Backbone as a ProteinNet text record, in pm:
[ID]
protein_1_A
[PRIMARY]
MLILVWFVVCIIFYFVQFLLGNSGHALEVFAVLSAIAIFLISKIRYKIK
[TERTIARY]
980.9	893.6	711.7	691.5	545.2	523.9	595.7	596.1	611.9	710.6	736	590.1	537.7	400.6	312.7	284.4	193	229.9	356.3	403.2	323.1	392.4	368.4	204.2	98.1	-27.6	-62.4	-24.5	-57.3	-11.2	90.3	114.3	33.3	-22.9	-122.4	-260.2	-306.5	-453.8	-447.6	-320.7	-313.3	-311.5	-208	-270.5	-390.9	-452.5	-521.5	-668	-672.7	-785.3	-755.2	-602.7	-595.1	-609.3	-587.5	-660	-783.6	-832.6	-1020.3	-1108.3	-1077.1	-1185.6	-1246.1	-1364.7	-1454.7	-1567.6	-1482.8	-1522.9	-1586.4	-1656.3	-1658.1	-1560	-1516.5	-1368.5	-1255.3	-1306.6	-1107.1	-1113.4	-1216.2	-1193.5	-1107.8	-1178.7	-1169.7	-1005	-992	-792.5	-714.8	-784.6	-670.4	-637.5	-752.7	-727.2	-636.4	-673.9	-561	-466	-428.3	-286.7	-222.7	-270.1	-220	-217.1	-312.8	-268.3	-128.8	-127.4	10.8	135.2	121	264.1	292	189.8	216.1	246.3	230.8	250.6	438.8	462.9	595.5	699.2	644.7	713.6	752	619.1	680.1	780.3	729.2	863	1013	1052.4	1168.3	1219.5	1131.8	1184.7	1224.2	1143.3	1217.9	1313.8	1314.6	1448.1	1547.3	1558.3	1685.9	1751.7	1637.6	1735.7	1789.7
4726.6	4763.7	4701.3	4746.9	4668.6	4573.2	4449.2	4319.8	4282.8	4383.7	4311.6	4344.7	4493.5	4495.1	4369.1	4346.8	4242	4085.9	4035.5	3948.2	3952	4053	4135	4064.7	4144.2	4176.4	3981.8	3885.7	3792.5	3705.3	3721.4	3615.2	3651	3778.6	3869	3793.7	3786.6	3737.7	3581.8	3478.2	3336.6	3331.8	3420.1	3379.5	3422.6	3572.7	3567.2	3448.3	3381.7	3334.2	3217.4	3135.4	3051.2	3039.2	3142.8	3163.5	3155.9	3257.7	3351.2	3228.6	3185.6	3140.5	3207.9	3147.3	3239.8	3340.2	3357.3	3473.8	3587.7	3646.7	3816.7	3890.6	3878	3970.1	3936	3847.3	3827.7	3939.4	3992	4103.9	4227.7	4277.5	4354	4342.9	4246.3	4223.7	4207.7	4166	4172.9	4306.8	4395.3	4577.2	4641.3	4578.7	4645.9	4614.5	4495.3	4425.5	4478.8	4461.4	4513.6	4674.1	4758.5	4890.4	4899.6	4821.5	4878.6	4832.3	4706.6	4686.6	4754.9	4807.5	4888.9	5021.5	5088.2	5204.2	5173.7	5037.7	5026.6	5023.1	4944.3	4920.1	5082.4	5182.9	5301.4	5352.5	5341.9	5432.2	5343.8	5216.6	5165	5215.4	5221.7	5259.1	5405.1	5500.4	5634	5658.1	5584.8	5569.4	5536.1	5422.3	5392.6	5501.5	5560.1	5694.9	5798.9
5075.7	5224.6	5203.1	5075.8	5055.9	5092.6	5052.9	5114.6	5249.2	5291.6	5396.1	5499.9	5475	5506.5	5488	5384.4	5331.6	5416.8	5434.5	5470.9	5644.9	5718	5857.6	5867.4	5786.1	5766.7	5762.1	5698.8	5644	5807.2	5804	5950.6	6085.6	6062.4	6213.2	6181.1	6054.1	6002.7	6061.5	5999.2	6040.6	6164.9	6256	6406.7	6457	6429.5	6450.7	6450	6323.6	6273.1	6363.3	6378.6	6454.6	6588.2	6676.4	6764.4	6850.8	6724.7	6774.5	6687	6564.8	6503.9	6422.1	6415.8	6328.7	6466	6573.5	6688.5	6610.5	6678.4	6611	6655.6	6749.4	6757.3	6677.7	6606.4	6548.8	6462	6385.8	6325.4	6329.3	6460.6	6544.7	6586.4	6607.1	6701.1	6573.7	6444.9	6334.4	6280.3	6262.9	6242.9	6384	6481.7	6594	6564.3	6563.1	6556.8	6411.5	6327.2	6180.4	6201.2	6285.6	6251.5	6334.1	6478.9	6573.1	6462.5	6390.2	6317	6219.3	6126.3	6010.6	6060.2	6209.7	6306.9	6289.9	6377	6408.3	6326.8	6176	6080.7	6027.2	5990.5	5945.1	6033.8	6222.7	6329.2	6260.6	6194.6	6198.7	6085.3	5956.1	5822.6	5843.5	5896.8	5928.9	6061.4	6102.9	6199	6168.5	6030.1	5974.6	5884	5812.2	5727.8	5795.4
[MASK]
+++++++++++++++++++++++++++++++++++++++++++++++++

């Protein structure tokens, strides 16, 4: 499960860096998207059990 989270975070980081580059808001967008992705992964994980 941790590997899935790690891959998702890396993919989100790549897309944010690709789209926003060195913008001042890139880190904020990355943090929000990562939090949403981790929340959804945890919801899916508990729904499967």
